[in-house]
C-alpha positions in Angstrom: 0.5 -10.1 -4.9 4.3 -8.6 -5.1 7.6 -11.0 -4.5 7.8 -10.7 -0.4 4.8 -12.8 -0.4 5.4 -15.0 -3.5 6.4 -17.8 -1.0 3.8 -17.9 1.3 1.4 -17.9 -2.3 4.1 -20.6 -3.5 4.6 -23.1 -1.2 2.6 -21.6 2.4 3.6 -20.4 5.8 5.3 -24.3 5.6 8.3 -22.6 3.6 9.4 -20.6 6.6 10.6 -24.0 8.2 13.3 -24.1 5.5 14.2 -20.7 6.3 14.6 -20.9 10.1 16.4 -24.4 9.8 18.9 -22.7 8.0 19.2 -19.9 10.7 19.0 -22.4 13.2 16.0 -21.3 14.9 13.7 -24.1 14.2 12.5 -25.6 17.1 13.7 -29.1 17.7 13.4 -31.7 20.1 11.2 -29.6 22.9 13.8 -26.9 22.0 16.5 -28.6 22.6 18.1 -27.7 19.2 17.7 -25.2 16.8 18.2 -26.8 13.6 16.7 -30.7 12.6 18.3 -33.0 10.3 15.2 -34.4 8.7 13.8 -31.1 8.5 14.4 -31.7 4.3 11.5 -33.9 4.1 8.8 -31.4 6.0 10.1 -28.4 3.8 7.3 -26.7 1.1 9.4 -27.3 -1.1 9.4 -31.2 -0.2 5.5 -30.9 0.4 4.6 -29.5 -2.6 6.6 -31.7 -4.9 5.6 -35.4 -3.6 2.1 -34.1 -1.9 -0.1 -30.9 -3.1 -3.3 -31.2 -3.6 -4.4 -27.7 -3.6 -4.6 -24.4 -1.9 -7.1 -21.9 -0.1 -7.4 -18.2 1.3 -8.8 -16.8 4.2 -11.7 -14.5 2.5 -10.8 -11.5 0.7 -7.2 -12.3 1.0 -4.7 -11.6 -2.2 -1.9 -14.2 -0.9 -3.8 -17.3 -0.4 -1.2 -19.0 1.7 -3.4 -22.5 2.9 -1.8 -24.8 1.0 -3.5 -28.4 1.2 -1.4 -31.9 1.0 -2.1 -35.5 0.2 -1.5 -37.7 3.5 -1.7 -41.2 1.9 -3.2 -41.6 -1.6 -7.0 -41.7 -1.8 -7.8 -39.7 1.3 -9.4 -36.0 1.2 -5.5 -33.5 1.9 -4.7 -32.2 4.9 -4.5 -28.1 5.5 -0.6 -28.0 6.3 0.9 -24.3 7.9 4.4 -24.0 9.5 2.7 -24.3 12.8 1.3 -27.5 12.8 4.5 -28.8 10.6 7.2 -27.3 13.0 4.7 -28.8 16.3 4.0 -32.4 15.6 7.4 -32.4 13.3 11.2 -31.0 14.3 9.5 -29.9 18.1 8.8 -33.5 18.8 12.3 -35.0 16.2 9.6 -36.6 13.8 10.9 -36.4 10.5 7.9 -38.2 8.6 5.7 -36.4 6.2 2.7 -39.0 6.5 3.5 -38.8 10.1 3.5 -35.5 10.7 0.8 -34.8 8.4 -1.8 -37.5 9.5 -1.1 -36.2 13.1 -2.0 -32.9 12.1 -5.3 -34.6 10.8 -6.3 -36.4 13.8 -5.8 -33.4 16.1 -8.0 -31.5 13.8 -11.2 -33.8 13.9 -10.3 -34.0 18.1 -10.7 -30.1 17.7 -7.3 -29.6 19.7 -4.6 -27.5 18.8 -2.1 -28.1 17.3 1.2 -26.5 18.8 -0.4 -27.5 22.2 -0.1 -31.3 21.3 2.9 -31.5 19.7 4.5 -29.0 23.1 2.6 -31.7 25.3 4.1 -34.9 23.2 7.4 -33.2 22.9 
């Protein structure tokens, strides 16, 4: 419950996206770039401000890094983590949060891995 895990409690693992972009280690455009101009719209801060719908955690976990964000008004929220946002967003050159969250939801519904899907598309 200390400061080392606060960013994960408050923003989820997607908090890493802004940090990785700032450090120029964010896989972008099929690993052709290490930063992404559209990253600001996909950061944990941006999603929390515009689309926050709740959070959860794995059983017995005190961090609670699972965050759920609204894809479109009136729809059930989508669980979001760094991996699905980076793979379906910057890795593919996509900066639109609705597109990234919709693609993540579609992967979940079809039972396919978001990282593998993003890498294949990229």
